[in-house]
N, CA, C, O and the ligand as a Tripos MOL2 file, in Angstrom:
@<TRIPOS>MOLECULE
protein
  229   227    58     0     0
PROTEIN
NO_CHARGES

@<TRIPOS>ATOM
      1 N           2.7270   -7.3030  -10.1900 N.3       1 MET1
      2 CA          1.7590   -6.2860  -10.5010 C.3       1 MET1
      3 C           2.5230   -5.0410   -9.7450 C.2       1 MET1
      4 O           3.4880   -5.0880   -8.9810 O.2       1 MET1
      5 N           1.8460   -4.0310  -10.1660 N.am      2 GLU2
      6 CA          2.2680   -2.6630   -9.8170 C.3       2 GLU2
      7 C           1.2750   -1.7650   -9.2390 C.2       2 GLU2
      8 O           0.1520   -1.8110   -9.7400 O.2       2 GLU2
      9 N           1.4520   -1.0790   -8.4230 N.am      3 ALA3
     10 CA          0.3730    0.0370   -7.8360 C.3       3 ALA3
     11 C           1.0000    1.4090   -7.8450 C.2       3 ALA3
     12 O           2.2070    1.4800   -7.6140 O.2       3 ALA3
     13 N           0.3770    2.3980   -8.0620 N.am      4 GLU4
     14 CA          0.9050    3.7740   -8.0770 C.3       4 GLU4
     15 C           0.8280    4.3140   -6.6930 C.2       4 GLU4
     16 O          -0.2140    4.1980   -6.0460 O.2       4 GLU4
     17 N           1.9530    4.9360   -6.1780 N.am      5 CYS5
     18 CA          2.2110    5.6830   -4.9730 C.3       5 CYS5
     19 C           1.0670    7.0390   -5.0460 C.2       5 CYS5
     20 O           1.1510    7.7830   -6.0240 O.2       5 CYS5
     21 N           0.3010    7.2410   -4.2700 N.am      6 GLU6
     22 CA         -0.5800    8.4150   -4.5770 C.3       6 GLU6
     23 C          -0.1510    9.7020   -3.9840 C.2       6 GLU6
     24 O          -0.6960   10.8000   -4.0900 O.2       6 GLU6
     25 N           0.9870    9.3510   -3.3020 N.am      7 MET7
     26 CA          1.8990   10.6910   -2.8200 C.3       7 MET7
     27 C           2.9160   11.1710   -3.7660 C.2       7 MET7
     28 O           2.9330   12.3460   -4.1330 O.2       7 MET7
     29 N           3.7000   10.3630   -4.1400 N.am      8 CYS8
     30 CA          4.6970   10.5910   -5.3520 C.3       8 CYS8
     31 C           4.5460   10.0670   -6.7870 C.2       8 CYS8
     32 O           5.2000   10.5570   -7.7080 O.2       8 CYS8
     33 N           3.8140    9.2260   -6.9350 N.am      9 GLY9
     34 CA          3.2900    8.6660   -8.2030 C.3       9 GLY9
     35 C           4.5720    7.4950   -8.6270 C.2       9 GLY9
     36 O           4.6710    7.0250   -9.7610 O.2       9 GLY9
     37 N           5.3620    7.2000   -7.6510 N.am     10 GLY10
     38 CA          6.2270    6.0170   -8.0240 C.3      10 GLY10
     39 C           5.4320    4.9190   -8.0260 C.2      10 GLY10
     40 O           4.2550    4.8580   -7.6720 O.2      10 GLY10
     41 N           6.2800    3.8630   -8.5320 N.am     11 ASN11
     42 CA          5.4120    2.5530   -8.4450 C.3      11 ASN11
     43 C           6.1720    1.6830   -7.8890 C.2      11 ASN11
     44 O           7.3750    1.4430   -7.9910 O.2      11 ASN11
     45 N           5.0670    1.0910   -7.0950 N.am     12 ILE12
     46 CA          5.0770    0.2390   -5.9060 C.3      12 ILE12
     47 C           5.0800   -1.2450   -6.2220 C.2      12 ILE12
     48 O           3.9580   -1.6470   -6.5290 O.2      12 ILE12
     49 N           6.1420   -2.2800   -6.2340 N.am     13 ALA13
     50 CA          6.0200   -3.4320   -6.5590 C.3      13 ALA13
     51 C           5.1190   -4.1850   -5.6350 C.2      13 ALA13
     52 O           5.2120   -4.1860   -4.4080 O.2      13 ALA13
     53 N           4.2030   -4.8500   -6.3820 N.am     14 VAL14
     54 CA          3.1270   -5.6730   -5.4090 C.3      14 VAL14
     55 C           3.1500   -7.0660   -5.6360 C.2      14 VAL14
     56 O           2.7560   -7.4330   -6.7430 O.2      14 VAL14
     57 N           3.5540   -7.9860   -4.7670 N.am     15 PRO15
     58 CA          4.0020   -9.4690   -4.7130 C.3      15 PRO15
     59 C           2.5620  -10.1060   -5.4610 C.2      15 PRO15
     60 O           1.4740   -9.6300   -5.1380 O.2      15 PRO15
     61 N           2.6380  -11.0320   -6.3130 N.am     16 GLU16
     62 CA          1.4430  -11.5370   -6.7270 C.3      16 GLU16
     63 C           0.6350  -12.3960   -5.5760 C.2      16 GLU16
     64 O          -0.5520  -12.6120   -5.8220 O.2      16 GLU16
     65 N           1.0430  -12.7800   -4.6400 N.am     17 ASP17
     66 CA          0.4390  -13.2390   -3.6490 C.3      17 ASP17
     67 C           0.0580  -12.4220   -2.6000 C.2      17 ASP17
     68 O          -0.0780  -12.8670   -1.4600 O.2      17 ASP17
     69 N          -0.1740  -10.9490   -2.9720 N.am     18 VAL18
     70 CA         -0.5150  -10.0930   -1.9000 C.3      18 VAL18
     71 C          -1.8880  -10.3310   -1.3030 C.2      18 VAL18
     72 O          -2.7870  -10.8680   -1.9500 O.2      18 VAL18
     73 N          -2.0300   -9.9050   -0.0200 N.am     19 ILE19
     74 CA         -3.4210  -10.1150    0.5460 C.3      19 ILE19
     75 C          -3.8980   -8.9590    1.0640 C.2      19 ILE19
     76 O          -3.1210   -8.0360    1.3080 O.2      19 ILE19
     77 N          -5.1790   -8.8620    1.2880 N.am     20 GLN20
     78 CA         -5.9490   -7.5550    1.6060 C.3      20 GLN20
     79 C          -5.2680   -7.1340    3.0710 C.2      20 GLN20
     80 O          -5.0110   -7.9560    3.9500 O.2      20 GLN20
     81 N          -5.0660   -5.9400    3.1520 N.am     21 GLY21
     82 CA         -4.3640   -5.6070    4.6900 C.3      21 GLY21
     83 C          -2.9490   -5.6650    4.8770 C.2      21 GLY21
     84 O          -2.4240   -5.3410    5.9430 O.2      21 GLY21
     85 N          -2.0360   -6.2420    3.4480 N.am     22 GLU22
     86 CA         -0.9760   -6.1630    3.6540 C.3      22 GLU22
     87 C          -0.2800   -4.9810    3.4920 C.2      22 GLU22
     88 O          -0.8280   -4.1770    2.7380 O.2      22 GLU22
     89 N           0.8890   -4.6070    4.0380 N.am     23 ILE23
     90 CA          1.4090   -3.2200    4.1710 C.3      23 ILE23
     91 C           2.4850   -3.4190    3.2690 C.2      23 ILE23
     92 O           3.2620   -4.3720    3.3350 O.2      23 ILE23
     93 N           2.5350   -2.2720    2.2020 N.am     24 LEU24
     94 CA          3.6640   -2.1010    1.2280 C.3      24 LEU24
     95 C           4.2330   -0.7550    1.1580 C.2      24 LEU24
     96 O           3.5310    0.2570    1.1330 O.2      24 LEU24
     97 N           5.5640   -0.7530    1.1260 N.am     25 ALA25
     98 CA          6.2800    0.6380    1.2890 C.3      25 ALA25
     99 C           6.5540    0.9320   -0.1750 C.2      25 ALA25
    100 O           6.8000    0.0900   -1.0390 O.2      25 ALA25
    101 N           6.4590    2.5320   -0.3630 N.am     26 CYS26
    102 CA          6.6480    3.0750   -1.6060 C.3      26 CYS26
    103 C           8.4150    3.1770   -1.4630 C.2      26 CYS26
    104 O           9.0420    3.7300   -0.5600 O.2      26 CYS26
    105 N           8.8860    2.5470   -2.5090 N.am     27 PRO27
    106 CA         10.4490    2.6420   -2.4320 C.3      27 PRO27
    107 C          10.9930    3.9370   -2.8310 C.2      27 PRO27
    108 O          12.2080    4.0990   -2.7200 O.2      27 PRO27
    109 N          10.1870    4.9760   -3.3270 N.am     28 ASP28
    110 CA         10.3650    6.2640   -3.4350 C.3      28 ASP28
    111 C          10.4400    7.3770   -2.5640 C.2      28 ASP28
    112 O          11.3650    8.1860   -2.4920 O.2      28 ASP28
    113 N           9.0910    7.3450   -1.7210 N.am     29 CYS29
    114 CA          9.2530    8.3140   -0.7290 C.3      29 CYS29
    115 C           9.1590    7.6590    0.5530 C.2      29 CYS29
    116 O           9.2990    8.3820    1.5390 O.2      29 CYS29
    117 N           8.8860    6.0600    0.7810 N.am     30 GLY30
    118 CA          8.9840    5.5730    1.7000 C.3      30 GLY30
    119 C           7.7770    5.3470    2.4430 C.2      30 GLY30
    120 O           7.8860    4.6490    3.4510 O.2      30 GLY30
    121 N           6.6450    5.8020    2.1440 N.am     31 LEU31
    122 CA          5.3840    5.9610    2.6510 C.3      31 LEU31
    123 C           4.8110    4.4350    2.6630 C.2      31 LEU31
    124 O           4.9450    3.6200    1.7510 O.2      31 LEU31
    125 N           4.0960    4.2220    3.9890 N.am     32 ASP32
    126 CA          3.4170    2.7960    3.8450 C.3      32 ASP32
    127 C           2.0620    2.8110    3.4630 C.2      32 ASP32
    128 O           1.1880    3.6150    3.7880 O.2      32 ASP32
    129 N           2.0000    1.9000    2.7920 N.am     33 PHE33
    130 CA          0.4100    1.7690    2.2630 C.3      33 PHE33
    131 C          -0.2740    0.4280    2.5640 C.2      33 PHE33
    132 O           0.3870   -0.6050    2.4540 O.2      33 PHE33
    133 N          -1.3900    0.3910    2.8870 N.am     34 GLU34
    134 CA         -2.1100   -1.0200    3.1600 C.3      34 GLU34
    135 C          -3.1570   -1.1660    1.9320 C.2      34 GLU34
    136 O          -3.8420   -0.3420    1.3260 O.2      34 GLU34
    137 N          -2.9900   -2.5360    1.8270 N.am     35 ILE35
    138 CA         -3.8340   -2.9920    0.5980 C.3      35 ILE35
    139 C          -5.3250   -2.8260    1.1280 C.2      35 ILE35
    140 O          -5.7520   -3.4620    2.0910 O.2      35 ILE35
    141 N          -5.9680   -2.0340    0.5030 N.am     36 GLN36
    142 CA         -7.5260   -1.6840    0.9160 C.3      36 GLN36
    143 C          -8.2360   -2.7960    0.1620 C.2      36 GLN36
    144 O          -9.0130   -3.4600    0.8470 O.2      36 GLN36
    145 N          -8.1300   -3.0880   -0.9730 N.am     37 SER37
    146 CA         -8.9530   -3.9860   -1.6400 C.3      37 SER37
    147 C          -8.2740   -4.5250   -2.8720 C.2      37 SER37
    148 O          -7.4450   -3.8220   -3.4500 O.2      37 SER37
    149 N          -8.5480   -5.6170   -3.2660 N.am     38 LEU38
    150 CA         -8.1400   -6.2750   -4.2400 C.3      38 LEU38
    151 C          -9.1060   -6.8000   -5.1620 C.2      38 LEU38
    152 O          -9.8570   -7.6810   -4.7410 O.2      38 LEU38
    153 N          -9.2400   -6.3150   -6.6260 N.am     39 THR39
    154 CA        -10.1350   -6.7550   -7.2360 C.3      39 THR39
    155 C          -9.4020   -6.9760   -8.8570 C.2      39 THR39
    156 O          -8.5600   -6.1330   -9.1670 O.2      39 THR39
    157 N          -9.6680   -7.9230   -9.7200 N.am     40 SER40
    158 CA         -9.0630   -8.3850  -10.7220 C.3      40 SER40
    159 C          -8.3210   -7.2350  -11.4720 C.2      40 SER40
    160 O          -8.9470   -6.3960  -12.1210 O.2      40 SER40
    161 N          -6.8390   -7.2270  -11.3470 N.am     41 GLY41
    162 CA         -6.0890   -6.0860  -12.3120 C.3      41 GLY41
    163 C          -6.0420   -5.0300  -11.5350 C.2      41 GLY41
    164 O          -5.2080   -4.2070  -11.9120 O.2      41 GLY41
    165 N          -6.7770   -4.6720  -10.3460 N.am     42 HIS42
    166 CA         -6.5600   -3.4510   -9.8440 C.3      42 HIS42
    167 C          -6.5610   -3.5100   -8.3350 C.2      42 HIS42
    168 O          -7.2800   -4.2400   -7.6520 O.2      42 HIS42
    169 N          -5.5540   -2.5450   -7.8530 N.am     43 ILE43
    170 CA         -5.3160   -2.5630   -6.2840 C.3      43 ILE43
    171 C          -5.5940   -1.2070   -5.7830 C.2      43 ILE43
    172 O          -5.0510   -0.2130   -6.2650 O.2      43 ILE43
    173 N          -6.4530   -1.1680   -4.8020 N.am     44 SER44
    174 CA         -6.6940    0.0950   -4.0900 C.3      44 SER44
    175 C          -5.5950    0.0980   -2.7830 C.2      44 SER44
    176 O          -5.3180   -0.8700   -2.0750 O.2      44 SER44
    177 N          -5.1950    1.1220   -2.7100 N.am     45 LEU45
    178 CA         -4.2070    1.2850   -1.4660 C.3      45 LEU45
    179 C          -4.7060    2.4070   -0.7040 C.2      45 LEU45
    180 O          -5.4590    3.2500   -1.1930 O.2      45 LEU45
    181 N          -4.2110    2.4280    0.7300 N.am     46 ARG46
    182 CA         -4.6240    3.6930    1.4410 C.3      46 ARG46
    183 C          -3.2480    3.9980    2.3070 C.2      46 ARG46
    184 O          -2.4690    3.0770    2.5510 O.2      46 ARG46
    185 N          -3.0150    5.2650    2.7270 N.am     47 PRO47
    186 CA         -1.9700    5.4240    3.5880 C.3      47 PRO47
    187 C          -2.1610    4.6000    4.7860 C.2      47 PRO47
    188 O          -3.2410    4.5810    5.3770 O.2      47 PRO47
    189 N          -1.0590    3.8650    5.1900 N.am     48 ALA48
    190 CA         -1.0390    3.1530    6.5750 C.3      48 ALA48
    191 C          -0.9750    4.1400    7.7710 C.2      48 ALA48
    192 O          -1.3970    3.7590    8.8630 O.2      48 ALA48
    193 N          -0.5070    5.2960    7.6320 N.am     49 GLU49
    194 CA         -0.2310    6.1450    8.9450 C.3      49 GLU49
    195 C          -1.4050    6.0950    9.6400 C.2      49 GLU49
    196 O          -1.1820    5.9520   10.8420 O.2      49 GLU49
    197 N          -2.6750    6.1590    9.3440 N.am     50 ALA50
    198 CA         -3.6800    6.2110   10.3330 C.3      50 ALA50
    199 C          -3.8510    4.8880   11.0950 C.2      50 ALA50
    200 O          -4.4220    4.9120   12.1860 O.2      50 ALA50
    201 N          -3.3690    3.6880   10.5620 N.am     51 ILE51
    202 CA         -3.3010    2.7140   10.9890 C.3      51 ILE51
    203 C          -2.4150    2.6340   12.3670 C.2      51 ILE51
    204 O          -2.8140    2.2710   13.4730 O.2      51 ILE51
    205 N          -1.2050    3.0380   12.0240 N.am     52 LYS52
    206 CA         -0.2250    3.2740   13.0090 C.3      52 LYS52
    207 C          -0.7520    3.9870   14.3160 C.2      52 LYS52
    208 O          -0.4830    3.6510   15.4690 O.2      52 LYS52
    209 N          -1.3490    4.7680   14.0200 N.am     53 GLU53
    210 CA         -1.9590    5.6390   15.2140 C.3      53 GLU53
    211 C          -2.6340    4.8070   16.2000 C.2      53 GLU53
    212 O          -2.3730    4.8140   17.4030 O.2      53 GLU53
    213 N          -3.5650    4.0480   15.5940 N.am     54 ASP54
    214 CA         -4.1510    2.9180   16.4910 C.3      54 ASP54
    215 C          -3.4780    2.0520   17.2940 C.2      54 ASP54
    216 O          -4.0270    1.3860   18.1720 O.2      54 ASP54
    217 N          -2.1770    2.0240   17.0100 N.am     55 TRP55
    218 CA         -1.4190    0.8830   17.5440 C.3      55 TRP55
    219 C          -1.2020    1.2460   19.1200 C.2      55 TRP55
    220 O          -1.2780    0.4080   20.0180 O.2      55 TRP55
    221 N          -0.9580    2.4480   19.2860 N.am     56 GLY56
    222 CA         -0.8180    2.9870   20.8520 C.3      56 GLY56
    223 C           0.8210    3.0090   20.9210 C.2      56 GLY56
    224 O           1.5900    3.4860   20.0860 O.2      56 GLY56
    225 N           1.0870    2.4480   21.9800 N.am     57 GLU57
    226 CA          2.4330    2.2300   22.2260 C.3      57 GLU57
    227 C           3.2800    1.3350   21.3690 C.2      57 GLU57
    228 O           4.4720    1.1750   21.6330 O.2      57 GLU57
    229 ZN          5.6370    7.5260   -3.0940 Zn       58 ZN58
@<TRIPOS>BOND
     1     1     2 1
     2     2     3 1
     3     3     4 2
     4     3     5 am
     5     5     6 1
     6     6     7 1
     7     7     8 2
     8     7     9 am
     9     9    10 1
    10    10    11 1
    11    11    12 2
    12    11    13 am
    13    13    14 1
    14    14    15 1
    15    15    16 2
    16    15    17 am
    17    17    18 1
    18    18    19 1
    19    19    20 2
    20    19    21 am
    21    21    22 1
    22    22    23 1
    23    23    24 2
    24    23    25 am
    25    25    26 1
    26    26    27 1
    27    27    28 2
    28    27    29 am
    29    29    30 1
    30    30    31 1
    31    31    32 2
    32    31    33 am
    33    33    34 1
    34    34    35 1
    35    35    36 2
    36    35    37 am
    37    37    38 1
    38    38    39 1
    39    39    40 2
    40    39    41 am
    41    41    42 1
    42    42    43 1
    43    43    44 2
    44    43    45 am
    45    45    46 1
    46    46    47 1
    47    47    48 2
    48    47    49 am
    49    49    50 1
    50    50    51 1
    51    51    52 2
    52    51    53 am
    53    53    54 1
    54    54    55 1
    55    55    56 2
    56    55    57 am
    57    57    58 1
    58    58    59 1
    59    59    60 2
    60    59    61 am
    61    61    62 1
    62    62    63 1
    63    63    64 2
    64    63    65 am
    65    65    66 1
    66    66    67 1
    67    67    68 2
    68    67    69 am
    69    69    70 1
    70    70    71 1
    71    71    72 2
    72    71    73 am
    73    73    74 1
    74    74    75 1
    75    75    76 2
    76    75    77 am
    77    77    78 1
    78    78    79 1
    79    79    80 2
    80    79    81 am
    81    81    82 1
    82    82    83 1
    83    83    84 2
    84    83    85 am
    85    85    86 1
    86    86    87 1
    87    87    88 2
    88    87    89 am
    89    89    90 1
    90    90    91 1
    91    91    92 2
    92    91    93 am
    93    93    94 1
    94    94    95 1
    95    95    96 2
    96    95    97 am
    97    97    98 1
    98    98    99 1
    99    99   100 2
   100    99   101 am
   101   101   102 1
   102   102   103 1
   103   103   104 2
   104   103   105 am
   105   105   106 1
   106   106   107 1
   107   107   108 2
   108   107   109 am
   109   109   110 1
   110   110   111 1
   111   111   112 2
   112   111   113 am
   113   113   114 1
   114   114   115 1
   115   115   116 2
   116   115   117 am
   117   117   118 1
   118   118   119 1
   119   119   120 2
   120   119   121 am
   121   121   122 1
   122   122   123 1
   123   123   124 2
   124   123   125 am
   125   125   126 1
   126   126   127 1
   127   127   128 2
   128   127   129 am
   129   129   130 1
   130   130   131 1
   131   131   132 2
   132   131   133 am
   133   133   134 1
   134   134   135 1
   135   135   136 2
   136   135   137 am
   137   137   138 1
   138   138   139 1
   139   139   140 2
   140   139   141 am
   141   141   142 1
   142   142   143 1
   143   143   144 2
   144   143   145 am
   145   145   146 1
   146   146   147 1
   147   147   148 2
   148   147   149 am
   149   149   150 1
   150   150   151 1
   151   151   152 2
   152   151   153 am
   153   153   154 1
   154   154   155 1
   155   155   156 2
   156   155   157 am
   157   157   158 1
   158   158   159 1
   159   159   160 2
   160   159   161 am
   161   161   162 1
   162   162   163 1
   163   163   164 2
   164   163   165 am
   165   165   166 1
   166   166   167 1
   167   167   168 2
   168   167   169 am
   169   169   170 1
   170   170   171 1
   171   171   172 2
   172   171   173 am
   173   173   174 1
   174   174   175 1
   175   175   176 2
   176   175   177 am
   177   177   178 1
   178   178   179 1
   179   179   180 2
   180   179   181 am
   181   181   182 1
   182   182   183 1
   183   183   184 2
   184   183   185 am
   185   185   186 1
   186   186   187 1
   187   187   188 2
   188   187   189 am
   189   189   190 1
   190   190   191 1
   191   191   192 2
   192   191   193 am
   193   193   194 1
   194   194   195 1
   195   195   196 2
   196   195   197 am
   197   197   198 1
   198   198   199 1
   199   199   200 2
   200   199   201 am
   201   201   202 1
   202   202   203 1
   203   203   204 2
   204   203   205 am
   205   205   206 1
   206   206   207 1
   207   207   208 2
   208   207   209 am
   209   209   210 1
   210   210   211 1
   211   211   212 2
   212   211   213 am
   213   213   214 1
   214   214   215 1
   215   215   216 2
   216   215   217 am
   217   217   218 1
   218   218   219 1
   219   219   220 2
   220   219   221 am
   221   221   222 1
   222   222   223 1
   223   223   224 2
   224   223   225 am
   225   225   226 1
   226   226   227 1
   227   227   228 2
@<TRIPOS>SUBSTRUCTURE
     1 MET1         2 RESIDUE 1 A MET
     2 GLU2         6 RESIDUE 1 A GLU
     3 ALA3        10 RESIDUE 1 A ALA
     4 GLU4        14 RESIDUE 1 A GLU
     5 CYS5        18 RESIDUE 1 A CYS
     6 GLU6        22 RESIDUE 1 A GLU
     7 MET7        26 RESIDUE 1 A MET
     8 CYS8        30 RESIDUE 1 A CYS
     9 GLY9        34 RESIDUE 1 A GLY
    10 GLY10       38 RESIDUE 1 A GLY
    11 ASN11       42 RESIDUE 1 A ASN
    12 ILE12       46 RESIDUE 1 A ILE
    13 ALA13       50 RESIDUE 1 A ALA
    14 VAL14       54 RESIDUE 1 A VAL
    15 PRO15       58 RESIDUE 1 A PRO
    16 GLU16       62 RESIDUE 1 A GLU
    17 ASP17       66 RESIDUE 1 A ASP
    18 VAL18       70 RESIDUE 1 A VAL
    19 ILE19       74 RESIDUE 1 A ILE
    20 GLN20       78 RESIDUE 1 A GLN
    21 GLY21       82 RESIDUE 1 A GLY
    22 GLU22       86 RESIDUE 1 A GLU
    23 ILE23       90 RESIDUE 1 A ILE
    24 LEU24       94 RESIDUE 1 A LEU
    25 ALA25       98 RESIDUE 1 A ALA
    26 CYS26      102 RESIDUE 1 A CYS
    27 PRO27      106 RESIDUE 1 A PRO
    28 ASP28      110 RESIDUE 1 A ASP
    29 CYS29      114 RESIDUE 1 A CYS
    30 GLY30      118 RESIDUE 1 A GLY
    31 LEU31      122 RESIDUE 1 A LEU
    32 ASP32      126 RESIDUE 1 A ASP
    33 PHE33      130 RESIDUE 1 A PHE
    34 GLU34      134 RESIDUE 1 A GLU
    35 ILE35      138 RESIDUE 1 A ILE
    36 GLN36      142 RESIDUE 1 A GLN
    37 SER37      146 RESIDUE 1 A SER
    38 LEU38      150 RESIDUE 1 A LEU
    39 THR39      154 RESIDUE 1 A THR
    40 SER40      158 RESIDUE 1 A SER
    41 GLY41      162 RESIDUE 1 A GLY
    42 HIS42      166 RESIDUE 1 A HIS
    43 ILE43      170 RESIDUE 1 A ILE
    44 SER44      174 RESIDUE 1 A SER
    45 LEU45      178 RESIDUE 1 A LEU
    46 ARG46      182 RESIDUE 1 A ARG
    47 PRO47      186 RESIDUE 1 A PRO
    48 ALA48      190 RESIDUE 1 A ALA
    49 GLU49      194 RESIDUE 1 A GLU
    50 ALA50      198 RESIDUE 1 A ALA
    51 ILE51      202 RESIDUE 1 A ILE
    52 LYS52      206 RESIDUE 1 A LYS
    53 GLU53      210 RESIDUE 1 A GLU
    54 ASP54      214 RESIDUE 1 A ASP
    55 TRP55      218 RESIDUE 1 A TRP
    56 GLY56      222 RESIDUE 1 A GLY
    57 GLU57      226 RESIDUE 1 A GLU
    58 ZN58       229 GROUP 0 **** ****
């Protein structure tokens, strides 16, 4: 499967066994995305930067 990076439009390779909440990095711009939802044949990604801020130290 593949998903499109919403930042640069690059193709992000998505493993077939991907799970919701998994982090994928765009190979073109390096941005991290979290798998927000998985439906048949469609993957929703959201930028993971907001998550990092919650990690604290
Ligand atoms: Zn990208």
